[in-house]
Backbone as CSV, one residue per row, in Angstrom:
resi,resn,N_x,N_y,N_z,CA_x,CA_y,CA_z,C_x,C_y,C_z
1,MET,0.814,-1.229,-0.033,-0.013,0.186,-0.087,0.799,1.322,0.002
2,PRO,0.765,2.160,-0.727,1.629,3.310,-1.057,1.695,4.442,0.141
3,ALA,2.557,5.035,0.391,2.327,5.901,1.503,2.945,6.947,0.977
4,LYS,2.667,8.354,1.706,3.398,9.404,1.450,4.436,9.755,2.427
5,VAL,5.626,9.988,1.954,6.379,10.114,3.251,7.079,11.691,3.353
6,GLY,6.946,12.016,4.377,7.735,13.606,4.130,9.066,13.735,4.319
7,ALA,9.640,14.592,4.877,11.038,14.777,5.186,11.877,13.751,6.152
8,VAL,12.800,13.465,5.638,13.388,12.403,6.444,14.978,12.677,6.969
9,ASN,15.378,12.301,7.944,16.330,12.593,8.369,17.433,11.680,9.017
10,VAL,18.253,11.212,8.108,19.081,10.058,8.574,20.536,10.365,9.380
11,THR,20.484,10.100,10.439,21.713,10.578,11.195,22.960,9.706,10.797
12,SER,22.645,8.272,11.104,23.756,7.278,10.692,23.117,5.945,10.470
13,LEU,24.168,5.318,9.437,23.733,4.045,9.378,25.112,3.297,9.476
14,SER,24.795,2.079,10.065,25.902,1.242,10.371,26.238,-0.022,9.218
15,SER,27.153,-0.863,9.140,27.606,-1.471,7.972,26.547,-2.455,7.892
16,SER,25.725,-2.762,8.668,24.732,-3.862,8.670,23.121,-3.369,8.593
17,SER,22.954,-2.127,8.444,21.861,-1.385,8.570,20.887,-1.667,7.326
18,ILE,19.856,-1.353,7.321,19.114,-1.446,6.258,17.942,-0.151,6.221
19,PHE,18.074,0.679,5.427,17.214,1.926,5.150,16.355,1.902,4.132
20,ASN,14.812,1.882,4.341,14.071,1.620,2.997,12.764,2.855,3.546
21,ILE,12.704,3.521,2.345,11.231,4.149,2.386,10.507,3.707,1.052
22,GLY,9.433,3.227,1.481,8.320,2.638,0.357,7.882,1.213,0.459
23,ASP,7.371,0.769,-0.407,7.057,-0.791,-0.501,8.211,-1.709,-0.602
24,VAL,8.142,-3.028,0.178,9.145,-3.481,0.614,8.751,-5.243,0.608
25,TYR,9.358,-6.436,0.132,8.864,-7.335,0.199,9.740,-8.298,1.333
26,ASN,10.756,-8.036,1.119,11.869,-8.799,2.073,13.136,-8.022,2.302
27,MET,13.248,-7.955,3.706,14.549,-7.112,3.968,15.506,-8.170,5.047
28,ALA,16.506,-8.159,4.750,17.536,-9.231,5.473,18.902,-8.770,5.802
29,PRO,18.950,-8.014,6.905,20.156,-7.756,7.201,21.586,-8.984,7.461
30,GLN,22.283,-8.848,7.344,23.361,-9.902,7.603,24.463,-9.576,8.441
31,ALA,23.802,-9.787,9.918,25.006,-9.617,10.963,24.428,-9.954,12.132
32,TRP,25.140,-10.643,13.118,24.910,-11.346,14.417,26.017,-10.575,15.320
33,VAL,25.605,-10.312,16.653,26.356,-10.098,17.621,25.688,-10.371,19.007
34,LYS,26.891,-10.670,19.942,26.406,-10.837,21.247,26.718,-9.732,22.270
35,THR,25.848,-9.149,23.115,26.368,-8.200,23.636,25.892,-8.309,25.140
36,PHE,26.839,-7.992,26.041,26.764,-7.743,27.430,26.983,-6.412,27.812
37,ALA,26.209,-5.783,28.700,26.276,-4.675,28.878,25.723,-4.775,30.828
38,GLY,26.142,-3.728,31.528,25.865,-3.284,32.944,24.502,-2.386,32.930
39,GLY,24.410,-2.360,34.334,23.201,-1.113,34.405,23.466,0.097,33.728
40,GLY,22.361,0.665,33.592,22.749,2.371,32.887,23.162,2.173,31.561
41,SER,23.111,1.054,30.854,23.665,0.930,29.389,22.388,1.134,28.376
42,PHE,22.745,1.709,27.408,21.905,1.773,26.175,20.712,2.884,26.673
43,ASN,20.925,3.545,27.390,19.963,4.824,27.619,20.047,5.803,26.676
44,THR,19.098,6.122,26.062,19.153,7.242,25.239,18.094,8.444,25.380
45,GLY,18.058,9.688,24.782,17.269,10.589,25.130,17.964,11.712,25.878
46,SER,17.257,12.834,25.890,17.813,14.073,26.490,17.106,14.165,27.783
47,GLY,18.024,14.800,28.765,17.537,14.939,30.218,17.953,13.805,31.177
48,ILE,18.524,12.771,30.788,18.324,11.391,31.379,19.331,11.543,32.613
49,ASN,19.076,11.283,33.813,19.872,11.096,35.002,19.923,9.857,35.632
50,ILE,21.028,9.149,35.591,21.291,8.005,36.097,22.098,7.709,37.259
51,ASP,21.830,7.154,38.263,22.440,7.211,39.454,22.809,5.732,39.827
52,ILE,23.711,5.116,39.337,24.323,4.036,39.976,25.586,4.066,40.306
53,ASN,25.768,3.936,41.514,27.123,3.775,42.442,27.965,2.552,41.897
54,ASN,27.616,1.597,41.704,28.433,0.244,41.299,27.999,-0.635,40.566
55,SER,28.488,-0.688,39.307,27.721,-1.494,38.387,28.921,-2.580,37.752
56,ASN,28.625,-3.791,37.823,29.748,-4.585,37.242,29.077,-5.639,36.397
57,THR,29.293,-6.147,35.318,28.855,-7.293,34.427,29.999,-8.248,34.264
58,TYR,29.447,-9.432,35.118,30.552,-10.474,34.712,30.028,-11.405,33.919
59,VAL,30.923,-11.917,33.084,30.414,-12.764,31.909,31.480,-14.045,31.895
60,ASN,30.874,-15.139,32.053,31.431,-16.133,31.931,30.798,-17.297,30.689
61,ASP,31.347,-17.122,29.494,30.858,-17.457,28.387,31.623,-18.339,27.652
62,GLN,31.600,-19.689,28.114,32.498,-20.914,27.670,32.259,-21.166,26.114
63,GLU,31.220,-21.168,25.685,30.672,-21.453,24.328,31.183,-20.752,23.278
64,MET,31.901,-21.641,22.566,32.483,-20.937,21.262,31.587,-20.247,20.170
65,ILE,30.371,-21.252,19.884,29.329,-21.147,19.062,27.936,-21.246,19.668
66,ASP,27.159,-20.122,19.797,26.022,-20.459,20.528,24.723,-21.067,19.679
67,GLN,24.442,-20.778,18.477,23.845,-21.331,17.562,24.540,-21.112,16.298
68,SER,23.965,-22.067,15.364,24.681,-22.027,14.103,24.156,-21.089,13.176
69,LEU,24.525,-20.384,12.536,24.324,-19.475,11.674,24.529,-19.653,10.072
70,ILE,23.161,-19.615,9.403,23.050,-20.091,8.293,22.833,-18.809,7.438
71,ASN,23.333,-18.559,6.205,22.990,-17.509,5.586,22.350,-18.142,4.301
72,ASP,21.127,-18.042,4.056,20.371,-18.407,2.906,20.259,-17.468,1.805
73,SER,20.915,-16.387,1.760,20.876,-15.318,0.640,21.663,-15.760,-0.523
């Protein structure tokens, strides 16, 4: 279903990003990542005030591969 799109402001795109305006049938980015983060991470916005006295993230991940990754494109 067609749509009218006004002004678009793209700040940044990473290497595995997809940017689309309009109709699309299939989009498949090709990237896999495992992320570990402590308290207060990934907060975005203006005027955020985070008060964390001590934040530790301990990771003991002994698996070499968590899940097989199949690229079917």
